[in-house]
C-alpha positions in Angstrom: -95.2 44.5 -6.1 -93.8 41.2 -4.7 -90.5 39.9 -5.1 -90.5 36.2 -5.7 -87.6 34.1 -4.7 -85.3 33.2 -7.5 -86.5 29.8 -9.8 -84.6 26.9 -8.0 -82.7 25.9 -11.2 -79.9 28.9 -11.8 -77.6 28.0 -14.1 -74.1 26.8 -13.0 -70.9 27.1 -15.1 -68.7 24.2 -14.6 -65.4 25.0 -12.8 -62.7 24.6 -15.4 -59.6 25.9 -13.4 -56.9 28.1 -15.4 -53.7 29.6 -13.6 -52.9 33.0 -14.8 -49.5 34.3 -14.1 -48.2 37.8 -14.3 -45.4 39.5 -12.2 -44.9 36.7 -9.8 -48.4 36.6 -9.1 -50.9 33.7 -9.8 -54.6 34.1 -10.2 -57.0 30.7 -10.5 -59.7 31.5 -12.9 -62.4 28.8 -13.0 -64.5 30.1 -15.8 -61.7 31.4 -18.1 -63.0 28.5 -20.4 -65.9 30.8 -21.4 -63.8 32.7 -23.7 -64.2 29.7 -26.2 -66.6 31.5 -28.3 -66.9 28.0 -30.7 -67.6 25.8 -27.7 -70.9 24.5 -27.8 -70.6 24.2 -24.0 -70.4 28.1 -23.8 -73.5 28.9 -25.8 -75.5 26.2 -24.1 -74.5 28.0 -20.8 -75.4 31.4 -22.2 -78.8 30.0 -23.5 -79.3 28.4 -20.1 -79.0 31.7 -18.4 -81.0 33.4 -21.0 -83.8 30.8 -20.1 -83.3 31.3 -16.5 -83.4 35.3 -16.7 -87.0 34.6 -18.6 -88.1 32.2 -15.9 -87.1 34.5 -13.3 -88.9 37.7 -14.5 -91.7 36.2 -16.2 -93.8 37.6 -13.5 -92.8 41.2 -14.8 -94.7 40.4 -18.4 -97.3 42.4 -17.7 -95.6 45.5 -16.5 -92.8 45.0 -19.3 -96.0 45.4 -22.0 -97.2 48.4 -19.8 -94.0 50.0 -19.9 -93.5 49.5 -23.5 -97.1 50.7 -24.6 -96.0 54.0 -22.2 -92.9 54.9 -23.9 -94.5 53.9 -27.4 -97.6 56.0 -26.6 -95.2 59.0 -25.5 -93.4 59.1 -29.0 -94.6 60.2 -32.4 -94.1 57.1 -34.1 -94.5 58.9 -37.5 -92.6 62.0 -37.4 -89.8 64.1 -39.2 -86.9 65.8 -38.0 -85.7 69.4 -38.5 -83.9 69.6 -41.6 -80.4 71.0 -42.2 -79.2 73.1 -45.0 -76.5 72.6 -47.6 -76.6 74.7 -50.5 -80.0 74.1 -52.4 -81.1 71.3 -50.3 -82.4 70.4 -47.0 -81.6 67.1 -45.2 -83.6 65.3 -42.5 -85.0 61.7 -41.3 -88.6 60.6 -41.3 -89.9 57.7 -38.9 -92.9 55.6 -40.0 -95.1 53.9 -37.4 -94.2 50.1 -37.0 -90.7 50.4 -38.9 -87.7 50.0 -36.5 -85.1 52.5 -38.6 -85.4 56.1 -39.8 -85.6 57.1 -43.6 -83.3 60.0 -44.9 -84.8 62.4 -47.2 -83.9 65.3 -49.0 -85.7 68.2 -50.1 -85.2 71.8 -51.3 -83.6 74.3 -48.9 -86.4 76.9 -49.6 -89.3 74.9 -48.7 -90.7 76.6 -45.9 -91.8 75.3 -42.5 -91.1 71.9 -41.2 -91.8 68.5 -43.2 -95.3 67.1 -42.7 -94.6 64.2 -40.1 -97.5 62.5 -41.8 -96.5 62.7 -45.3 -95.1 59.3 -46.8 -91.3 59.5 -47.4 -90.6 61.0 -50.8 -94.0 62.0 -51.6 -93.7 65.7 -50.8 -93.0 68.4 -53.3 -89.5 68.1 -54.4 -88.4 65.6 -51.7 -86.4 62.5 -52.6 -85.4 59.5 -50.5 -81.7 58.9 -50.0 -81.6 56.0 -48.0 -84.4 53.7 -46.2 -82.8 52.0 -43.3 -85.5 49.5 -43.2 -85.2 48.5 -46.4 -81.6 48.1 -46.1 -82.1 45.9 -42.9 -84.4 43.7 -44.5 -85.1 40.9 -41.8 -81.7 41.2 -40.4 -81.8 40.7 -36.6 -79.3 43.5 -36.5 -78.6 46.4 -38.5 -76.4 49.7 -37.7 -75.9 52.6 -40.3 -72.2 53.5 -39.7 -70.8 56.4 -42.3 -73.2 58.6 -44.2 -71.7 61.1 -46.3 -73.0 63.2 -49.0 -70.6 64.2 -51.8 -69.6 67.9 -52.4 -72.2 67.9 -55.6 -74.7 66.2 -53.4 -75.3 63.8 -56.1 -73.8 60.9 -54.4 -74.2 59.5 -51.0 -71.4 57.1 -49.1 -73.0 54.9 -46.5 -71.8 51.7 -44.7 -73.7 48.9 -43.2 -73.1 46.7 -40.4 -75.4 43.5 -39.9 -73.9 41.7 -36.9 -72.9 44.3 -34.2 -69.3 43.5 -34.7 -68.9 47.1 -35.8 -66.9 46.2 -39.3 -68.7 47.8 -42.0 -69.2 47.5 -45.5 -69.0 50.8 -47.6 -71.0 51.8 -50.5 -72.4 54.6 -52.8 -75.6 55.8 -54.0 -76.6 57.6 -56.9 -79.2 59.9 -55.6 -81.2 60.5 -58.7 -81.2 57.0 -59.6 -82.0 55.6 -56.2 -79.5 52.9 -56.7 -76.0 51.8 -55.5 -73.1 51.9 -57.8 -70.9 48.9 -58.3 -68.6 50.2 -55.7 -68.6 47.9 -52.4 -65.9 48.2 -49.8 -65.8 45.5 -47.1 -64.3 45.7 -43.4 -64.4 49.6 -43.3 -64.6 51.4 -39.8 -66.7 54.4 -39.0 -65.6 57.8 -41.1 -65.7 58.6 -44.6 -64.5 61.9 -46.2 -65.1 62.8 -50.0 -62.7 65.1 -52.0 -63.9 67.7 -54.2 -64.0 65.7 -57.3 -66.8 63.8 -55.8 -65.0 60.8 -57.3 -62.6 60.2 -54.8 -63.5 58.9 -51.3 -61.0 58.4 -48.1 -62.1 55.6 -45.7 -60.5 53.9 -42.7 -59.8 50.1 -41.9 -59.7 48.3 -38.4 -56.8 45.8 -37.8 -57.6 42.4 -36.1 -57.8 44.2 -32.9 -60.5 46.3 -33.9 -58.1 49.2 -34.2 -58.7 51.7 -37.3 -55.0 51.8 -38.3 -55.2 52.5 -41.9 -56.7 55.4 -44.3 -57.3 54.6 -47.9 -58.1 56.1 -51.2 -60.5 55.0 -53.2 -61.6 56.1 -56.8 -65.0 55.4 -57.8 -65.5 53.0 -60.7 -62.1 51.4 -59.9 -61.6 47.8 -58.2 -61.0 48.0 -54.5 -57.9 46.2 -55.2 -56.4 49.3 -56.4 -57.1 51.5 -53.7 -53.9 53.4 -52.4 -53.0 53.2 -48.8 -52.5 56.9 -47.6 -51.7 56.6 -44.2 -50.8 53.5 -42.0 -50.3 53.8 -38.1 -48.4 51.3 -36.9 -48.1 52.1 -33.0 -50.7 50.3 -31.4 -51.5 52.9 -28.9 -52.9 55.1 -31.6 -56.0 54.8 -34.0 -56.9 57.0 -37.2 -59.8 58.9 -38.5 -60.6 61.4 -41.7 -62.7 64.1 -42.0 -63.5 66.8 -44.5 -63.2 70.1 -43.5 -66.4 72.5 -43.4 -65.1 74.7 -45.7 -64.5 72.2 -47.9 -61.0 73.1 -48.6 -59.0 70.1 -46.9 -59.3 66.4 -45.9 -58.0 66.2 -42.2 -56.3 62.8 -41.1 -55.9 62.2 -37.6 -53.9 59.5 -35.7 -54.6 59.8 -31.8 -53.9 57.8 -28.7 -55.6 58.5 -25.4 -52.8 61.3 -24.7 -51.2 62.4 -28.0 -52.4 63.4 -31.5 -50.7 64.1 -34.9 -52.8 65.8 -37.8 -51.9 65.9 -41.4 -54.0 67.3 -44.4 -54.2 67.2 -48.1 -55.7 70.0 -50.6 -59.4 68.5 -51.3 -58.9 69.7 -54.9 -55.7 67.4 -55.0 -56.4 64.1 -53.0 -53.7 62.4 -54.8 -51.3 64.9 -53.5 -48.9 64.7 -50.4 -50.0 64.9 -46.8 -48.5 67.7 -44.7 -48.6 67.6 -41.0 -49.8 69.9 -38.6 -47.3 69.5 -35.8 -45.2 66.3 -35.2 -46.5 64.4 -32.5 -45.1 64.8 -29.1 -45.8 62.9 -26.1 -48.8 63.8 -24.0 -49.6 67.0 -26.5 -53.0 66.5 -27.9 -54.4 68.6 -30.7 -57.1 69.0 -33.3 -57.7 71.7 -36.0 -60.4 73.8 -37.6 -59.9 75.5 -40.9 -61.1 78.8 -41.8 -60.7 80.8 -44.9 -61.4 84.5 -45.5 -60.3 87.2 -47.8 -58.6 89.1 -45.1 -56.6 86.2 -43.6 -56.3 83.8 -46.2 -56.2 80.1 -45.0 -55.8 79.9 -41.2 -56.2 76.8 -39.1 -57.8 77.1 -35.6 -56.0 74.8 -33.1 -57.1 73.3 -30.0 -54.4 71.9 -27.9 -53.2 71.1 -24.1 -49.5 72.2 -25.3 -48.7 74.4 -21.8 -52.2 74.1 -21.0 -54.1 71.3 -19.1 -57.7 72.5 -20.0 -56.6 73.3 -23.5 -56.1 76.9 -25.2 -57.1 78.1 -28.6 -54.3 79.1 -31.0 -54.2 80.0 -34.6 -52.0 79.4 -37.4 -51.6 80.0 -41.2 -52.0 76.9 -43.2 -48.9 77.4 -45.3 -46.9 77.1 -41.9 -49.1 75.5 -39.3 -46.3 74.1 -36.6 -46.0 75.0 -33.3 -43.5 77.8 -33.7 -46.2 79.7 -35.7 -49.0 79.5 -33.3 -50.6 82.7 -32.3 -52.7 82.5 -28.9 -56.7 83.1 -29.4 -57.9 82.2 -26.3 -55.4 81.4 -23.1 -55.4 78.5 -20.6 -58.2 79.1 -18.1 -58.0 76.9 -15.0 -61.6 76.9 -14.5 -62.9 76.3 -18.0 -62.4 73.2 -20.2 -62.0 74.0 -23.7 -63.5 70.9 -25.8 -64.0 72.1 -29.2 -64.0 75.0 -31.7 -66.4 75.0 -35.3 -65.1 77.8 -37.6 -67.9 79.8 -39.5 -67.4 82.7 -42.2 -67.6 85.2 -39.6 -67.6 83.7 -36.2 -66.0 80.9 -34.1 -68.4 78.9 -31.7 -66.4 77.4 -29.1 -67.7 74.5 -27.0 -66.3 74.2 -23.6 -67.3 73.3 -20.1 -67.6 75.4 -16.7 -69.3 74.5 -13.2 -69.9 71.1 -14.8 -72.3 72.3 -17.6 -71.6 72.5 -21.2 -71.0 76.1 -22.2 -71.2 77.6 -25.8 -69.1 80.6 -26.5 -69.3 82.8 -29.9 -66.3 84.8 -31.1 -66.9 87.7 -33.7 -63.7 87.1 -36.1 -64.1 90.9 -37.3 -64.6 92.8 -34.0 -63.3 90.2 -31.4 -66.3 90.3 -29.6 -67.4 87.0 -27.7 -70.3 85.9 -25.6 -71.9 83.1 -23.9 -75.2 81.7 -25.0 -77.6 81.9 -22.2 -79.5 78.6 -21.4 -82.6 78.4 -19.5 -82.3 75.5 -17.1 -80.0 75.2 -14.1 -78.6 71.6 -15.3 -79.1 70.6 -19.2 -77.2 69.5 -22.1 -76.3 72.0 -25.1 -74.3 71.7 -28.0 -73.8 72.4 -31.8 -76.2 70.4 -34.1 -75.7 69.6 -37.8 -74.2 72.5 -39.4 -73.1 71.8 -42.8 -72.7 75.5 -44.3 -69.3 77.4 -43.7 -70.7 80.8 -44.7 -73.4 81.5 -42.3 -74.3 83.9 -39.5 -77.1 81.3 -38.2 -76.2 78.0 -36.4 -78.2 75.2 -35.4 -78.2 74.4 -31.7 -79.3 71.4 -29.7 -80.7 71.6 -26.2 -82.4 69.3 -23.6 -82.2 68.8 -19.8 -83.7 66.5 -17.3 -87.2 68.1 -18.0 -87.0 69.6 -21.4 -87.1 67.2 -24.4 -84.6 67.7 -27.2 -85.2 70.7 -29.0 -83.6 72.3 -32.0 -82.8 75.8 -32.2 -81.5 78.4 -34.8 -79.2 80.8 -33.0 -78.1 84.1 -35.0 -74.8 84.6 -34.2 -74.6 88.3 -34.4 -78.1 89.4 -33.0 -77.6 86.7 -30.4 -81.4 85.3 -30.5 -82.5 81.9 -30.5 -85.5 80.8 -32.5 -87.2 77.3 -31.7 -87.3 75.0 -35.0 -88.8 71.9 -33.2 -89.3 70.4 -30.3 -89.4 66.5 -29.4 -93.2 65.8 -29.2 -93.9 63.9 -26.1 -97.4 62.7 -25.7 -99.2 63.7 -22.2 -96.2 65.3 -20.9 -96.2 68.2 -18.6 -92.9 69.6 -17.2 -94.3 71.6 -14.7 -94.9 68.4 -12.6 -91.1 67.6 -12.4 -88.2 69.7 -11.2 -84.7 69.3 -11.8 -81.3 70.6 -9.8 -77.5 70.0 -8.8 -76.5 68.5 -5.7 -72.9 68.3 -4.5 -71.9 65.3 -2.8 -68.2 64.9 -0.9 -65.8 62.2 -1.4 -63.6 61.1 1.0 -60.6 63.0 0.1 -62.9 66.1 0.4 -63.6 66.5 -3.5 -67.2 68.2 -4.3 -69.1 65.5 -6.8 -71.9 66.9 -8.8 -75.1 65.2 -8.7 -78.0 65.9 -11.3 -81.3 65.3 -10.0 -84.9 65.2 -11.6 -88.2 64.3 -9.4 -91.9 65.0 -9.2 -92.0 68.5 -7.7 -92.6 68.5 -4.1 -90.7 65.5 -3.4 -90.7 65.1 0.7 -87.1 64.6 1.8 -88.1 61.6 4.2 -86.1 58.8 2.8 -89.1 56.9 1.5 -88.8 57.5 -2.3 -87.1 54.9 -4.5 -84.2 56.3 -6.6 -82.3 55.2 -9.5 -78.8 56.5 -9.6 -76.7 56.4 -12.7 -72.9 56.6 -13.6 -70.2 56.3 -15.9 -66.9 57.8 -15.3 -64.4 57.0 -17.7 -62.7 58.3 -21.1 -63.5 61.8 -20.2 -66.6 61.2 -21.5 -69.3 63.7 -20.1 -72.8 62.3 -18.9 -74.7 65.6 -19.1 -78.6 65.6 -18.2 -80.5 64.7 -20.9 -84.4 64.0 -21.3 -85.6 60.6 -21.7 -88.7 59.3 -22.6 -88.5 56.3 -20.7 -87.4 57.7 -17.8 -91.0 59.2 -17.4 -92.3 55.8 -16.6 -89.9 55.8 -13.4 -90.7 59.4 -12.4 -94.7 59.2 -12.7 -94.4 56.4 -10.5 -92.4 58.5 -7.9 -89.1 57.3 -8.6 -86.1 59.8 -8.3 -83.6 59.7 -11.0 -80.2 61.1 -10.4 -76.5 61.1 -12.3 -73.4 60.8 -10.3 -70.8 62.7 -12.3 -67.9 61.1 -10.9 -64.1 61.4 -11.3 -62.9 59.6 -14.8 -65.6 61.4 -16.6 -65.1 64.8 -18.6 -67.8 66.9 -16.6 -65.1 69.2 -14.5 -62.3 69.5 -16.9 -59.0 67.5 -17.6 -57.8 67.3 -14.0 -61.3 65.5 -13.3 -60.4 62.8 -15.9 -56.9 62.4 -14.7 -58.1 61.8 -11.4 -60.2 59.0 -12.2 -57.8 56.9 -14.6 -54.7 54.5 -14.1 -53.4 54.8 -10.4 -56.6 57.1 -9.3 -59.2 54.8 -10.7 -60.8 54.0 -7.5 -61.7 57.4 -7.2 -64.4 56.8 -9.5 -65.9 53.9 -7.4 -65.7 56.0 -3.9 -67.0 58.9 -5.6 -70.3 57.0 -6.5 -70.5 55.5 -3.1 -70.2 58.7 -1.6 -73.0 60.0 -4.0 -75.5 57.3 -2.9 -74.4 57.9 0.8 -75.2 61.5 0.6 -78.6 61.3 -1.5 -79.7 59.1 1.6 -78.3 61.6 4.2 -80.2 64.1 2.4 -83.3 62.2 2.7 -83.8 61.6 -1.2 -84.4 57.8 -0.7 -82.6 54.6 1.4 -80.5 52.1 1.1 -83.3 49.7 0.5 -85.1 51.9 -2.2 -82.0 52.8 -3.9 -80.7 51.0 -7.4 -77.9 51.6 -9.5 -77.3 51.5 -13.3 -74.4 51.8 -15.6 -73.0 50.3 -18.6 -69.9 49.3 -20.4 -67.0 51.2 -18.2 -70.0 52.1 -16.4 -70.6 48.4 -15.8 -67.2 48.4 -14.4 -68.3 51.1 -12.0 -71.2 48.9 -10.9 -69.1 45.8 -10.1 -66.6 47.9 -8.4 -69.2 49.4 -5.9 -71.0 46.2 -5.6 -67.8 45.1 -4.1 -67.1 47.9 -2.4 -70.3 48.8 -0.8 -73.0 46.4 -1.5 -75.3 47.0 1.5 -75.7 50.6 0.1 -78.0 49.2 -2.8 -81.1 47.5 -3.1 -80.1 46.4 -6.7 -77.8 47.2 -9.8 -78.1 47.0 -13.4 -74.9 46.3 -15.0 -74.9 46.6 -18.9 -72.3 44.9 -21.1 -70.1 45.6 -18.1 -66.2 45.7 -18.3 -65.7 43.6 -15.0 -63.1 41.4 -16.0 -61.0 44.6 -16.6 -57.6 43.1 -15.4 -57.7 39.9 -17.4 -58.6 41.9 -20.8 -56.2 44.8 -20.4 -53.5 41.8 -19.8 -54.1 40.4 -23.2 -52.9 42.7 -26.3 -54.7 40.3 -28.9 -57.9 41.4 -27.7 -59.9 44.0 -29.6 -58.8 47.6 -28.4 -56.7 46.4 -25.6 -53.1 48.4 -26.4 -55.3 51.8 -27.3 -56.8 51.4 -23.7 -53.6 51.0 -21.8 -53.3 55.0 -21.3 -56.7 55.0 -19.8 -56.4 51.8 -17.5 -52.4 51.9 -17.4 -50.3 48.9 -18.6 -50.5 45.8 -16.1 -48.4 43.8 -18.8 -45.1 45.7 -18.1 -46.2 47.7 -14.9 -46.1 45.6 -11.8 -47.8 48.8 -9.9 -50.5 49.0 -12.3 -51.3 45.3 -12.3 -51.7 45.3 -8.6 -53.7 48.3 -8.5 -56.1 47.1 -11.0 -56.1 43.6 -9.2 -57.2 45.5 -6.2 -60.8 46.7 -8.2 -61.3 44.4 -10.8 -65.0 43.5 -10.0 -64.5 40.0 -11.2 -61.4 39.3 -9.0 -62.7 40.8 -5.7 -66.2 39.0 -5.7 -66.5 37.7 -2.1 -68.5 35.7 0.2 -71.0 38.5 1.3 -74.5 39.4 0.2 -74.8 41.4 -2.8 -77.8 43.5 -4.3 -80.2 42.1 -6.9 -78.6 42.2 -10.0 -79.6 42.3 -13.9 -76.4 42.0 -16.2 -76.4 42.1 -19.8 -74.2 41.1 -22.8 -73.8 41.1 -26.3 -72.4 37.9 -28.2 -70.8 40.2 -30.9 -69.2 42.8 -28.7 -66.0 43.7 -30.1 -65.7 46.4 -26.9 -66.6 44.1 -24.1 -66.5 40.9 -24.7 -69.6 38.6 -23.8 -67.1 36.5 -21.6 -66.6 39.3 -19.2 -70.4 39.5 -17.7 -70.7 35.9 -18.3 -67.6 34.9 -16.1 -68.6 37.6 -13.3 -71.8 36.1 -13.1 -70.5 32.5 -12.6 -68.5 33.9 -9.8 -71.0 35.7 -8.0 -73.4 32.8 -8.1 -70.8 30.3 -6.8 -69.5 32.8 -4.2 -72.0 35.3 -2.6 -74.2 34.4 0.3 -77.6 35.9 -0.4 -80.3 34.4 -2.2 -81.6 37.7 -4.2 -82.0 37.9 -8.0 -79.2 37.7 -10.1 -79.9 37.4 -13.9 -77.7 37.1 -17.1 -79.1 38.4 -20.6 -77.3 37.7 -23.6 -78.1 39.2 -26.9 -77.4 36.7 -29.3 -78.0 38.9 -32.5 -76.3 42.0 -31.4 -72.9 43.9 -30.3 -72.2 46.6 -27.5 -74.9 48.9 -27.9 -77.8 46.1 -27.7 -81.0 45.8 -30.2 -80.6 48.1 -33.0 -84.3 48.9 -33.8 -86.1 51.3 -32.1 -88.9 49.2 -31.1 -86.7 46.6 -29.9 -84.6 49.1 -28.2 -87.6 50.3 -26.7 -88.5 46.7 -25.3 -85.0 46.6 -24.0 -85.6 49.4 -21.6 -89.0 48.4 -20.4 -87.0 45.1 -19.6 -84.8 47.0 -17.4 -87.2 49.3 -15.9 -89.3 46.7 -15.1 -86.9 45.2 -13.1 -85.8 48.1 -11.2 -89.3 49.1 -10.5 -90.0 45.5 -9.3 -86.9 45.7 -7.0 -87.8 49.0 -5.4 -91.2 47.5 -4.4 -92.9 50.2 -6.6 -96.4 49.2 -6.9 -98.6 50.0 -10.0 -99.9 53.4 -10.1 
């Protein structure tokens, strides 16, 4: 496949210098004006970039269409998920060929087998449609379902919708039997909603102007929204609030948390108008979250996961009547080599999610005998966790499993017998996993740290440096990028492309210290780790710099921008999706969405000169230099509240004005969506085909 020269008419964003002064330092930003969303010149520039991208990549249209059809051809477009049970009902989703969004359905829990994937929604015996997202979306260019919560008697469903990608939702309630919405409609809500036991009281969250969920409100069905009661307000701008209902149904749990500190309250779900009770007052740097358990023997207890005196977290238990720290009894002590992530309480067991050796691990603790065991997984590298488990009194839980070579699968795991029964595996037409192999490698960073890499490729790959490769990375917020299956990725693997994930510091793959060593004044470790992984893979013979592409989005887009500056010769191409590349300017502006809550992740450059200088040293926008860069595909979302569209736009403008190469550099801005890109599945598949075509073209992969 040829690499045509970029068209001659690449857009040029005019320079309008703005001087930014902080800590006796001046930065000149020639493209600060791109922040002016309402300026017609801004939209004209974004449209010009989109036109240029379309022209520059027009030769890839046949390949894009072929890739889209490959993705579509592997997926069962008309399908049904495995139901999860709550009382007399089983809940599942259907998808229909040609429709963008799922249909949420319910059937009697006693119905044997899986739903017939080809049946029309609501036509099988006892089956009803709860919500049809396609009907809700209508002809909107964007649609997202936020909350979806069933009332305790399962007669009502609370749901919220967003039609812009701005992540401000309108909350509504649907009568399941009638198939119609109640008059209640609550605008400007955020994620999360919880029902009280009366089935008439809802708790929900509201965001402030900076998109920080800061209030929890209580609404009674049939009453005006103006009469809703403010239950909790968090005035500290570092914190955000959430609300949920315990699996036991006994309590509503309200949480206020920053990146480093947590405070939790609870209220009796039978008395939602009652007072809030704090579990443990906030203490700077102490995180915790709670899981309720009720038994005839022990009564009401909270199991608490906390980092109090435990860097990798520990598990304690306390009576609900006196839940504070002085009453905590240790259940699982701190372990240096195991990160305790979560606990789910069931009537007779605790199911504990933890991380060891850079992999997810599920531990089961029998509450009567004290016996415990770890669930055995079949692959060397994988992703596994609890699925939708709605019942409290059960000895069987739903597990979700996938790996780089194993399609997503749902299992029912018997907690007593320790047996796993396959319920459903994602159907993938024409897929033969025996043609692929996946494994784990370890690169060595500059400071001697071993960095895990998850790899998948065609079986029998010769390690002679000739294979094309795509290396993915993220590395922030203690988020673990675990090895999962991708239908779209098969189009790369089938063409001989190697795919790998660099599990760099800043993520959560190797525990809390791994995260701490990749944030604030250690953030550059994320970037050097990624470069070390790339260079290791070249040394091992997986690929060569001329056949290596990199991909990352959001905070992973920052990673892409940083490594482009740090080691541009190591990569043939880079895909930076909604990249956080003007990070210093953004984190200096507390009026922007989420900035203040981000200070515990990146540091506070507004008040701390050391943080300012450190961020300035790696900010991709601030460190563009006159050198040859890899070819780049950059994306943005006009309504993105997390990474504002102007960050990638400014970065591309500076790259165009500064770089010394003539490789392809394109910016594609979604004019109808936000941070997550297109909302419909067919649009998302086309979006993925667009990216994959760019990667294949740049890596010189010919049609096979």
